N, C-alpha and C positions, 0 to 999 in steps of 0.2 A: 391377377395378371396372367395373361396367356403366355405360354412358352411356345413360340412359333419359330424356333431357330432353324428348322430345316427349310430349304428352299421350296417355294411353291412352284409347281409345274406351270409352264406357260411362258409366254413372251414377256420380256421386260417392257413396262410401259415407258414410252419415250415421246415427249411432246416438244415440238419446236415452236418457239414464240419469237416473233421478230418485232422489236420496238421500232417506231418511226424514227428516222434519222434525226439526230440531234437531241433526243430526249435522254435524260439520265437513266442509267440502269434502274430497274425497279427494286424496291425493298422487298426481297423475297421472304415470304412467311411460310412456315410449315403447313401443308394442306391438311395435316392430321390434328395438330394441337394449336396452330395459329401463331406460334412464336416467331418473331423476326429473327433471321439467321445471322445477320451482320448489323451492327449498329454503328453509325458514324458519330465519332466524338473527337473534336479538335483535329479535324482533317485526317483522322485515322479510322480504319474500319476494325472494330472489335468483334471477334468471333463470339457469337452467342448461340451455339448449336443446341438444339433440343435433342432428345434421345432418339428421335426418328431420322435425323440427318445422318446419312451414310457418307457422303462426300460432297465436296465442291471443287469443280474444275474451273480455274480462273483462265478465261480466254486471253486476257492481257498478259498474264504470267506464263501461259501455255503449260500449266502443270496443275496438279491437284494442290489446292491451297488449304484444304481441310480433309481429313480422313478419320472416320471412326476407327476404333480398335479393330473391329471386325473387317472393315474394308482394308485397313493397312495390312492385316494378316493375309487376306485373300490376294491383295496386290503383291505382297512379298512372294507368295507361291507362284503367281503369274510371272513375276520377274525371274524367279529361279528356273521355271520351265523355259523361259526365253534364253536364259544363260546356258542351259543345257543344250538347247537346239542351235544356238548361235554362240559357240564358245570363244571366239576370238574376234579381233578387230576387223579382219577381212570379211568374215561372215556377217558381222554387224553393219558393214558398209553396203550390204546388198539390198535390192528392192524387196526381196522376200522378208528380210528382217523389218524393214520399214512398214510393210503391210501387216506383219504379225504383231507389231508393237504399237501401232497407231491407234489412238482413240479419237481421231478427228471426225467430227460431224456424224455422218451416217454410220460410221463404224462403232460408235459408242454403244448402241444396244447389243451388238454382237460381242464386244469385249466384256460388257457387264454380264452377259449370259455365260461367257467363258470363265468369268470369275465365280460363277455359281449362283447368280441372282436369277430370279424368275419373275412371275407376274405380280409378286408383292412389292416389287421395286418400281417406283415412279421417278423417272429422270426428266427434269425440266431444263431444256436448253433455251436460254434467253439470249438472243442476238441483239446487239445495240451498236450504234455508230455515231460518230461525231467527227469533228475536224481536229487534226493534230499537225502542227507546223505547216498549215495551208493545204493539207491533203486529207481526203476522207479516210477514216479507218473504221473497221468493224471488228467486234469481238463477240465471242459466244461463251457465256458462263453456263456450266451445267451443274444443277443441284440434284442430288439423289436422295429420295425419301423412302424408307422401308415400312410398308404397311403391315409387315409381319410383327412389328414392334408395338402395335396398338395395344394399349392397356384398356381394361374395362372402363375406367373413368374417361379415357379419350373417346370411347365409342358413344358416350352419352350425349 
């Protein structure tokens, strides 16, 4: 097994995929090992993360719904730095705080780089839409996979 814990220089890979309106979100599989990341069972989604999955940002929930231990530690440092820069409610109500803390859409690759990820990370943003209460709604889920975690048997 390779030990590639240090970040790889270069830009985070970020791919935006848009599903046609009305289709169910895809069943996302790891591009490294092929494992399905969530399995639907009895109207529930069960997490079935492989070792390569770093995070899942749920667009409907508007938050990270899965985080590996490494991602959680990096995100905690990111939050601590934000708390130091914006120590009170007044500074957190500013546009500057909103910009610095936002992971929305095209800011995602920038934030991932700030967390210390590089070219070994592939983030897939899957946008899908449907009808809810008579109105169209769109969501984007983002799945992050770390190619630095490839084992020799994955590479075969």
